[in-house]
Each structure stands twice: as C-alpha cells, then as structure tokens.
MIGU-914645 format. One line per 4 residues: for each residue x, y, z of C-alpha. Coordinates in steps of 0.001 Angstrom, whole numbers, m for minus. Example, Ala and Ser with C-alpha at 12.3 -4.5 7.8 and 13.67 -1.06 7.14 Angstrom:
MIGU-914645
12300 m4500 7800 | 13670 m1060 7140
end
This chain:
MIGU-914645
m42277 37558 37986 | m39409 35374 39126 | m39126 31798 37846 | m38676 29588 40908
m35980 26922 41021 | m35794 23823 43201 | m32531 21890 43194 | m32167 18243 44251
m28610 17055 44838 | m25673 19079 46147 | m22738 17029 44941 | m20001 18437 42742
m22301 19667 39995 | m25078 20748 42323 | m22705 22933 44316 | m21357 24265 41066
m24864 25357 40107 | m25459 26979 43460 | m22226 28912 43173 | m22927 29977 39591
m26379 31207 40489 | m25051 33171 43466 | m22262 34700 41367 | m24156 35558 38193
m27824 35778 39259 | m27899 39592 39123 | m26396 39492 35614 | m29066 37096 34438
m31669 39664 35504 | m29814 42742 34261 | m28380 41468 30983 | m30772 38698 29918
m33986 39787 31531 | m34358 36385 33154 | m35279 36477 36824 | m34636 33139 38483
m35032 32581 42196 | m33710 29574 44168 | m36539 28637 46482 | m35692 25069 47599
m32548 22936 47981 | m32713 19237 48780 | m29756 17103 49836 | m28658 14458 52288
m25906 16845 53411 | m27237 20009 55058 | m23715 21372 55394 | m23677 22190 51685
m26679 24498 52088 | m25453 25912 55386 | m22085 26919 53906 | m23945 29033 51347
m26463 30583 53729 | m29357 28515 52387 | m30572 26893 55611 | m33988 28509 55307
m34779 26756 52030 | m33072 23425 52778 | m34917 20114 52986 | m33892 16493 52984
m37183 15385 51416 | m37123 15500 47624 | m40929 15528 47320 | m40909 18955 48998
m39088 20122 45868 | m40514 17937 43086 | m44167 18443 44103 | m44024 21900 45666
m46488 24518 44386 | m43872 27222 44576 | m41344 25484 42272 | m41414 25988 38480
m38174 24224 37464 | m36800 21123 39184 | m33050 20568 38725 | m32212 16915 39323
m28542 16265 40072 | m28733 13119 42175 | m27615 10791 39387 | m28392 7114 38811
m31711 5517 38008 | m33206 4997 41463 | m34242 8048 43488 | m33349 10311 40538
m36035 8645 38390 | m38583 9131 41139 | m37692 12811 41396 | m37892 13391 37639
m41123 11492 37111 | m42820 13113 40132 | m41819 16578 38943 | m43113 15925 35427
m46368 14526 36805 | m46744 17818 38668 | m46315 19653 35376 | m42914 21094 36165
m39971 21620 33829 | m37067 19303 34631 | m33393 20010 34011 | m31025 17067 34541
m27429 15999 33937 | m28352 12366 34368 | m26835 10273 31539 | m27686 6967 33241
m31399 7880 33434 | m31691 9292 29956 | m29828 6414 28307 | m31895 3704 29996
m35306 5217 30711 | m35285 8151 28316 | m38441 7034 26493 | m40338 6747 29765
m39147 10215 30870 | m40035 11846 27541 | m43462 10202 27432 | m44159 11403 30990
m43211 14927 29971 | m45517 14810 26940 | m48396 13395 28987 | m48247 16269 31465
m47342 19096 29072 | m43946 19446 30688 | m40415 19711 29421 | m37109 17895 30039
m33720 19441 29233 | m30537 17424 29529 | m27638 19205 27787 | m25261 18372 30637
m25813 14603 30280 | m23238 14451 27469 | m19911 16287 27233 | m20065 18357 30417
m19823 21976 29361 | m19730 21246 25618 | m22939 22342 23866 | m23851 19442 21583
m27428 18312 22335 | m28758 21836 21679 | m26981 22138 18349 | m28186 18688 17271
m31772 19571 18161 | m31713 23122 16759 | m28790 24405 14735 | m28249 21169 12746
m31895 20326 12417 | m31886 20893 8636 | m29328 18112 8155 | m29592 14385 7853
m26880 13474 10330 | m24798 10676 8900 | m22414 10022 11774 | m21480 11119 15286
m18115 10231 16762 | m16713 11481 19977 | m14258 11373 22843 | m16818 11614 25650
m14901 10293 28653 | m12102 12473 30015 | m10619 9815 32301 | m9798 7388 29507
m8619 10189 27212 | m6250 11382 29920 | m4956 7836 30399 | m4443 7158 26714
m2727 10513 26288 | m327 9765 29091 | 383 6238 27855 | 1144 7556 24345
3268 10501 25482 | 5227 8872 28324 | 5164 5182 27439 | 3623 4607 30855
1816 1369 31663 | m1963 1189 32131 | m1784 555 35885 | 545 3505 36453
m1552 6032 34580 | m4738 4773 36267 | m3121 5391 39653 | m2074 8882 38513
m5606 9601 37257 | m7062 8561 40594 | m4539 10690 42500 | m5401 13681 40358
m9123 13206 40853 | m9809 12281 37225 | m10754 8673 38052 | m12896 7229 40832
m11643 4681 43341 | m13696 2189 41338 | m12884 3312 37785 | m14844 579 35963
m17540 2897 34551 | m14804 4857 32807 | m12200 2288 31802 | m14762 m338 30763
m16478 2172 28502 | m19846 2219 30257 | m19867 5993 30881 | m19125 6624 27195
m21726 4084 26122 | m24494 5922 28022 | m23569 9156 26340 | m23394 7447 22974
m26934 6170 23358 | m28178 9720 24050 | m26254 11252 21123 | m27422 8552 18679
m31064 8897 19749 | m30993 12641 19026 | m28835 12480 15906 | m30884 9805 14168
m34306 10562 15691 | m34585 6956 16818 | m34498 5573 20348 | m31155 3999 21276
m30612 2700 24809 | m27502 1796 26754 | m28104 m1904 26145 | m27968 m1269 22371
m24413 57 22458 | m21621 m2481 21934 | m18972 m1606 24473 | m15315 m2306 25059
m12959 m427 27371 | m9229 270 27449 | m8033 m2280 29962 | m6203 m4371 27347
m4388 m1406 25768 | m619 m1273 26353 | 2039 1342 25482 | 3310 m826 22642
m108 m576 20983 | 114 3213 21044 | 3678 3120 19722 | 2639 840 16861
m319 3094 16042 | 1887 6172 15910 | 4389 4377 13644 | 1496 3634 11258
208 7206 11361 | m2611 6736 13845 | m3645 7772 17356 | m5656 5531 19675
m8771 6977 21334 | m11735 5440 23174 | m14373 6552 20680 | m18123 6758 20889
m19262 5915 17335 | m22718 6097 15773 | m23252 5719 12043 | m26389 5792 9931
m26261 2764 7624 | m28539 1197 5041 | m29652 m1392 7592 | m30138 928 10546
m27786 2362 13172 | m24279 1133 13918 | m23565 2235 17510 | m20533 1252 19585
m17773 2293 21998 | m14263 834 21820 | m10623 1781 21424 | m10168 3036 17910
m7212 3985 15688 | m7823 7248 13828 | m5429 9048 11493 | m3128 11539 13206
m4508 14315 10984 | m8099 13706 12131 | m9467 16467 14345 | m10259 14006 17138
m6644 12840 17226 | m5641 16306 18495 | m7935 16135 21560 | m5714 15319 24552
m5878 14993 28322 | m9255 15265 30014 | m10817 17205 27115 | m13859 15886 25302
m14979 16345 21712 | m17951 15386 19538 | m17510 15206 15757 | m20711 15406 13681
m21138 14848 9957 | m24280 16093 8255 | m25345 16003 4618 | m25504 19833 4404
m23067 21149 6961 | m20298 18652 6348 | m18056 18034 9349 | m18249 20048 12561
m16628 19398 15912 | m17562 20553 19391 | m14794 20408 21988 | m14144 21442 25546
m14029 20262 29130 | m16217 17194 29521 | m16577 17090 33294 | m16087 19078 36498
m18195 21330 38643 | m18015 24542 36635 | m18258 23177 33062 | m21147 20843 33842
m22903 23512 35936 | m22557 25806 32924 | m24609 23375 30815 | m27174 22813 33584
m27678 26525 34159 | m27868 27150 30418 | m30831 24794 30324 | m32367 26431 33390
m32140 29901 31876 | m33539 28722 28511 | m36455 27082 30302 | m37010 30132 32515
m37093 32375 29453 | m39955 30336 28000 | m41812 30101 31273 | m41627 33899 31668
m43330 34452 28308 | m45672 31460 28767 | m44339 29780 25608 | m45360 26180 24940
m42893 23286 24980 | m40979 23670 21684 | m39010 20417 21470 | m40117 17217 23120
m39061 13707 22201 | m37455 13675 18761 | m37416 9890 18327 | m39973 9685 15550
m38362 6671 13836 | m37691 3089 14872 | m34428 2258 13129 | m32915 m1164 13854
m29571 m1508 15638 | m27006 m3163 13376 | m25237 m6026 15219 | m21542 m5428 15787
m20868 m8805 14159 | m21944 m7219 10855 | m19278 m4513 11176 | m16720 m4408 8370
m13580 m2426 9107 | m9839 m2777 9439 | m8228 m4249 12568 | m4977 m4001 14500
m4381 m7122 16604 | m1416 m7609 18923 | m447 m11119 20033 | 2160 m12339 22525
3224 m15733 21137 | 5909 m18417 21336 | 9061 m17362 19520 | 9544 m20558 17503
9259 m21748 13879 | 5762 m22440 12545 | 3824 m20035 14757 | 3516 m17271 12136
2532 m19758 9486 | m110 m21371 11680 | m1690 m18038 12510 | m1583 m16930 8895
m3418 m20068 7864 | m6180 m19420 10390 | m6695 m15871 9102 | m6844 m17222 5543
m9356 m19888 6556 | m11720 m17170 7847 | m11270 m14850 4856 | m9254 m12268 6786
m6669 m10607 4559 | m3576 m9492 6490 | m1986 m6231 5302 | 1126 m6360 7473
2787 m8172 10374 | 5233 m6347 12574 | 7445 m7937 15240 | 7547 m5457 18083
10543 m6951 19881 | 11433 m10143 21728 | 10393 m10545 25337 | 11973 m12677 28015
10912 m16302 28331 | 11012 m17136 24637 | 7978 m15115 23556 | 7597 m12365 20999
5016 m9638 20263 | 3433 m9684 16809 | 1246 m6824 15605 | m1107 m7681 12697
m2974 m5117 10605 | m5781 m6415 8404 | m7522 m5168 5291 | m11238 m4587 5719
m12801 m7682 7318 | m16064 m8714 8927 | m16186 m8570 12736 | m17627 m12082 12739
m14686 m13398 10772 | m12167 m11719 13111 | m13871 m13196 16133 | m13922 m16665 14609
m10246 m16431 13682 | m9234 m15244 17174 | m11179 m18076 18745 | m9403 m20602 16558
m5945 m19080 17238 | m6648 m19308 20966 | m6982 m23058 20508 | m3566 m23476 18862
m1352 m25438 21184 | 1355 m23470 23022 | 983 m20324 20917 | m697 m17478 22847
760 m16158 26107 | m1794 m13371 26706 | m5211 m12227 25533 | m4836 m10407 22201
m5264 m6633 22046 | m7762 m5714 19361 | m8190 m2135 18066 | m10556 m1256 15265
m9464 1223 12638 | m11568 4188 11424 | m10006 5851 8338
end
C-alpha cells in the first residue's frame, strides 16, 4: 500500500522535493521497499505544478491537503509562523504525520507543535530546519542518545560564513561582500535575518532544545550579527592565531544552559575554523563520544530537499508497518537559561580613537576600574584625521564588566570615533 504525500509550498525547497521524488521515486520502491505517492500539491503559484505535469493534483487551498482523508504525510514548506502554523496544527489535529523545514515555527512554537502531535498520536519530523542537508537532528535524537551532550557549536548560516570568508581572504569590506553575496544569490535583498544573526539564533534554539532535552526558544538566544566586523578585525585575529566565525553556541553549565549567537574567535586549528564559504557545520561534544562534527551544504534546493525527503521516507517506512511514534518531544527537563551577562570569556575589542597623549592611559584606567585585565594592546595603523585603531585583547572577564567598561569609555570626552567592534574568544 502506498503512503500518500501532500505537499504545501512550492518555493525553492518544495520544488526540490518534487524533483527529487520524480527522479528517485522508483528507486525508493525498488531499493528501499518504500512506496510513496504524491497525491496533492498546494501552492499560490499553479505554474510550479503545471511545469511538472501535476495539474490534476494541484490546489490553492491548504486545508484540502492538511485535512484530506487521502493524505498520510503533510509536508509543510511554506515557512514562517502564520499560515505555516495553521497548516501544521490542522494536519496534526487530523492525526497526520508532518514533515517540515520550518526553523521559525519550531524555534518559537515548538512546544505547541509537539504537544499537538502528542495529543493526536501524530508525529513531527524537522531535520531540514537546521543545517540544510546536514544530518544533525537525527544523530542527536538517536545515534548520540547515550551521551550527556556538553556543548553544541556551529556555523549554521551560509550567507555570513561566505561573507566572513571573503573578508578574511580578500580584505574586502563588509558592504562589498554583502553586495557580492546578494548578486550570487547567497543573500536576500533584505539580508537582516542572516547578517543580524536571527536565522542562526532560530537554529540554535532548536539544537539546544534537542541536545539538552530542555525547551529553548528563539527569545532565549542572545544574538549579535556581523555588521560591525571589518577586515582589520579578521587580520588581527589571524595574526593572533584565530579565525572569526558567526557561531551558534550552546553549553551545558552548572546553572543551566548558556545559549548565544555572535561573532567568535576560534583557534585556526579548530575544526570549525576550516569551514569556509557557504558551508555549514555543527560541532558536538558528548561525555562518551568526545567531539564529532557534521558538515555540508546548509541551504539550497537539493540539500534541503534531501533532508525533507529523508524524513518523509523514514515516516513512510513506519506508516507502512504501522509502527507507533518512536520519538516525540524530548524536552523532559526545564533548565534555566543563563543570562549572557554572566558569561566569562576572553574578548577582542577594536576602538577607533583620537591619536593623542593620554587616551591609552584613560582607557586602561577604565578597564582596571571594572576588573578587566588587558592581555595586549595592538595599534593597527594610523588613519587620516588624527585617529588611530587600537585592538585590545583581554584575559577572561565577565560580560557585565566588559559592558560597564565600554559604556564608561563611550563617555570619555573626544576619545571614540566609532562604535567598538567586540568579538568573544572561544579557546
């Protein structure tokens, strides 16, 4: 008996799924023994269905998919938290399995979705919501289940990784590499979700929830983007033996979960430092397995469709043999979120200041007043107009102390000529 699929959303990933199913459907039956049949396609653009000869099963009404008696698995690829949430919740209420790539939904309303699935004996699979084609949610829920996961760190946004890679390799300015990323199709016309770190933060919330078995939402993730990063920061990092990446970071601590997204210096010999361009990677540390890293393309039609269809086939396999839902919500704990102000780490801070006697001493005194120990100060060259760039590197300090010191330095008369660039250091 065929397992019947209804797909909602024919954007980039949706079309990738349609193409993958058309190309490999016979192989799924012949090699895997999984018979899946596409029975309904919903979209606001009928041309996508027409181009693939699917006019007979096309509809522009999502309820005709989510609530249809002849659909076993609903694939939601609309995105966002509006209509997509209605589709997912309606499908679960009808007892259907849901497969989604929706990071926004799962990072903000994940608890609601998982509770709806449990209430109706249904299942939600969302491998494609993090890392595109990289398998990481499945391994965290299955292969690494015997571990107490201690930390998860990752490069989970290809746009910003491409931009930082270009800035480091070519010395190109932020605005120039952003324009190149947009021209190449790596960045949207409005790139704020990527460059402000919001896309990475949503994925971080999902990863942390699964890794630590405790619900983490998008609002819990402290988030900074890359808009203040300049080529001189990347040069300074390289001189000190570091690379700069926009990292998703989640640590298990004594007081709960430390979860954040921000530009981070990591040693050049760290595995994540070798991940360049639009590639993504997730680095997991468990008490038994040690360190493992998953890497690959983090976006695009084919890689993300690969993850979606992997979930579809796994769900179809269970439906065929009438197996019960094996893994529902794994958030059995309620661990507190550690405020970022409690963070203690090292810092790189770049200032553009007046090039005159007394400035360095005044800034040094402020750091001393707030118990921030400075490891080194590097002058990165004189600029026009009587200003100079100073790069400070601190010993381990509290985030709250760094913030207080920066606020005080900003009040020094005729010292700062630009907002400081702050990069945290993970050794």
